[in-house]
N, C-alpha and C positions, 0 to 999 in steps of 0.2 A: 350259327343259328341251329340249334339241335331241337327238332320237333319230333314228338312221338305221334305217329299216325295210327289210327284204329285199323284193325284187320279188315273191316268193311271198306274203309277208304283204300287200303292196299288192293283189295279185290276189284273195286270199282276202277281204280287207275289201270290195273293190268287188263281188265276187260276193254276199257277204252283204248288202250294201246293195241290190243289185238284187232280191234275194229279199225283203227287208224293206219295200221301197217300197210295194207294194200294201196292206199291212196298217197303214199309217200315213197320217194326214191330209195330210201334206206331206213334202217332201224333208228338211227340217231335222229333223223328228221322227224320221225313219228314220236319218238321219246320227247324231243324238245317241244313239239306241238302240244301233246297231251299234258306234259308238265306245266306248260304255260297256261293252259286252260284251267288246271287245278290249283295253280299258285304254289307249286312245289318245285324243288330242285330237279333238274333233268337227271342229275347223277343218282338221286334217290330212286327215281323210277327205273333207271337203267340197272341199278343193283338189284332191285326187286325182280326185274325181268330175268336177269342172269341167275339169281337164286332159284327162281321157279324152274328154269331150264335144268339146273343142276339137280334139284329135287325130283324132277320128272325123268332124269336119266338121259336127257337130250344133250347134255354138255358134261364133260368130265369135271369132277370135283367131289368134295365131301358133302353129302346131304345134311340138311339142317338137323335132322334127328340124331345123326351121329355126332355132330358138333355139340349139341346140347347134352348128349349122354357123356361125352368126354369131359365136358366142363363139370358136370355133376360128379363124375368119378374123381376128377382132380381135386375138387373141393372136399369130397368125402375122404380122400386119401390124406389131404393136409390136416383135416380134423383128427384123423386116426393117428397120424404121426405126433401131433401135439399131445393127444391123450397118452400115447405110449411114452413120451418124454416125461410127462407128469408121473406116470406109474413107475418109471425107472427111478426118478428122484425120490418118490415116496418109499420104494423098496430099499434104497440106499439109506435113507433116514431111519427106517424101522430096523434095518439090520444093525446099524450103529447102536440103537437103543437096546437091542437084545444082547449086544456084546458088553454092555455096562454091567458092573457087578451089583 
């Protein structure tokens, strides 16, 4: 069941989690409680919480903006490699045409 939640829903869920944490014995209890209230997977909320901690520098890991930049650069690199292959093939073709009498 793959649902896409809005950024507003994510922020609301994380706010609710922050408010619920003091009244629960551990983080997972609070996550399960808030996820149940919102009708979402506890794992989804746990991942959002973990990602927020990484982005804030509270937990080791690669921040979201770095991941997005790497993805963009990999995609751009693949496109440039394809374009380079096309240009190489075209230069070979035209070089053969120039060698013809």
